[in-house]
C-alpha positions in Angstrom: -10.6 10.0 -11.6 -10.8 7.9 -8.5 -11.2 9.2 -4.9 -8.9 7.3 -2.4 -10.1 6.9 1.3 -7.7 9.7 2.4 -9.5 12.1 0.1 -7.0 12.3 -2.7 -8.3 12.2 -6.3 -6.0 10.3 -8.7 -6.3 8.9 -12.1 -7.0 5.2 -12.4 -3.8 4.7 -14.4 -1.6 6.6 -11.9 1.2 5.3 -9.7 -0.6 6.6 -6.7 -3.7 4.4 -7.6 -1.4 1.3 -8.4 0.3 1.7 -5.0 -3.1 2.1 -3.2 -4.4 -1.1 -4.8 -1.3 -3.0 -3.9 -1.5 -1.8 -0.3 -5.2 -2.7 -0.1 -4.4 -6.2 -1.5 -1.6 -6.8 1.0 -3.8 -5.7 3.9 -6.6 -7.9 2.7 -4.6 -11.0 1.7 -1.6 -11.0 4.1 -3.6 -11.4 7.4 -0.7 -11.6 9.8 2.0 -9.1 10.6 4.7 -11.6 9.7 3.3 -12.3 6.2 3.0 -8.6 5.6 6.6 -8.0 6.6 7.7 -10.9 4.4 5.9 -9.2 1.5 7.5 -5.9 2.2 10.9 -7.6 2.5 10.4 -9.0 -1.0 9.5 -5.5 -2.3 12.7 -4.1 -0.7 14.8 -6.8 -2.3 13.2 -6.6 -5.8 12.3 -2.9 -6.1 14.5 -1.1 -3.6 14.2 1.1 -0.6 12.0 3.8 -2.1 9.4 1.4 -3.2 9.4 -0.3 0.1 9.0 3.0 2.0 6.2 4.2 -0.4 4.3 0.9 -0.1 4.7 0.8 3.8 3.6 4.3 4.1 0.5 3.7 1.9 -0.4 0.6 3.9 -0.1 2.6 7.2 -2.3 5.4 5.8 -4.9 2.9 4.6 -4.9 0.9 7.9 -5.3 4.2 9.9 -8.2 5.3 7.7 -9.9 2.0 8.4 -9.5 2.4 12.1 -11.6 5.6 12.3 
């Protein structure tokens, strides 16, 4: 089990942990808002609206937890 910054405990092979890792990677590697939006646009195009919304929400949650 892995504890995420927002307090959730998830398995290291779960979809929630995969989404957290992807969101953390995007926030770390895509430094400008424009490059982050380009990445999210690619997710929308390749994986669909639900994947886009899920990843965007995870990124917002992670960003907000880092601001505190």
